[in-house]
Steps between C-alpha positions, in 0.01 A plus 500: 500500500621851418551718806330840522787635708784677328819320599688605187603861567504743208818639355603849604537750215800725562463707181280513194543665160257525209689417180210535256152651516225533240121467505508117486800401705748611763825312559647531848837383630493425874800430719379243751626314807344170605420410862829305508690810392563395140513798262309471170577797280361590264167319516281610209129563557242567227222741597196445280146628552251239620336293227149367459398172331136457393307176466219614267205257497181537302149374574558185290799379706756614248820687583668776303875476450730726303792424273773756445864525401743494794836638398704359791457143372404602147174302510128558456380400847154387609412690818232646720401861439683728739753772553645752739303661780517875435540758776159638398324164554304484827612138548559168325136446397482845341830433324363166378187666358711760318752248365227257387316778316819641342643166387186313398193727493340274764313634803342352810300611802582184699854508643669280759845566645681167541831601656857590420822326408861618501648465148850455642551606864876450469545794264161664428317740730156470339194279539273341239132534593252239377146609413204308358260680264175308459233534230732704279365648177654679206391861548760711322798489267839429657744790522709546187850455642763433230741362764246242617332306221273244663297208366195428718420130534181356652493134602335261746657517846604133484694564179692783671585267787625237255717758322649611832570142611652413162744792519330708231475793742856582605452812710539356851304773681209456260489122545507541878231771485282285275533205740416700813214696344328200339536305823337786692223524240437124526594449135837323527403176327833322468521281190683168493879534472637532149679197362768732355677526835 
């Protein structure tokens, strides 16, 4: 069993310098000392805004996914709709509504906050918030953003689960968010294991 008590003391930061700063990312170099007195310098920390991942379900038990080019790996990735939480957003649900509308043209009046995950607590300062949008409908045109060309894909929930389990969704935060949200919604119907493994 995991203990609730903190018996692993945090490192002490003796100095900190921002090496890079733009609207999407800050890179920080910390000089740290562990509880045993070991110096770790520099230790690089990435400061991102919080993110939001949306599980968009319609009234017919279908889910909406998006496919877009991801330059880091040079692939067209199958993902959940989502994006950064802006400073002007009142919270994760409001950010989810804005991102869903901008990326897909979908809207909902039935929202459920699932929880949050840390994308990489070793080096990232941000959280990824998971939000379910139920009974979504196409109500507007997506925003015309030339840096973000998105293909909207609607499919049965079970098919999305199969794609995630077969490794067709490679974004780890999105697979985790999908799993947690569908479990909370009572829709995580796990298919039989693939024989490809």
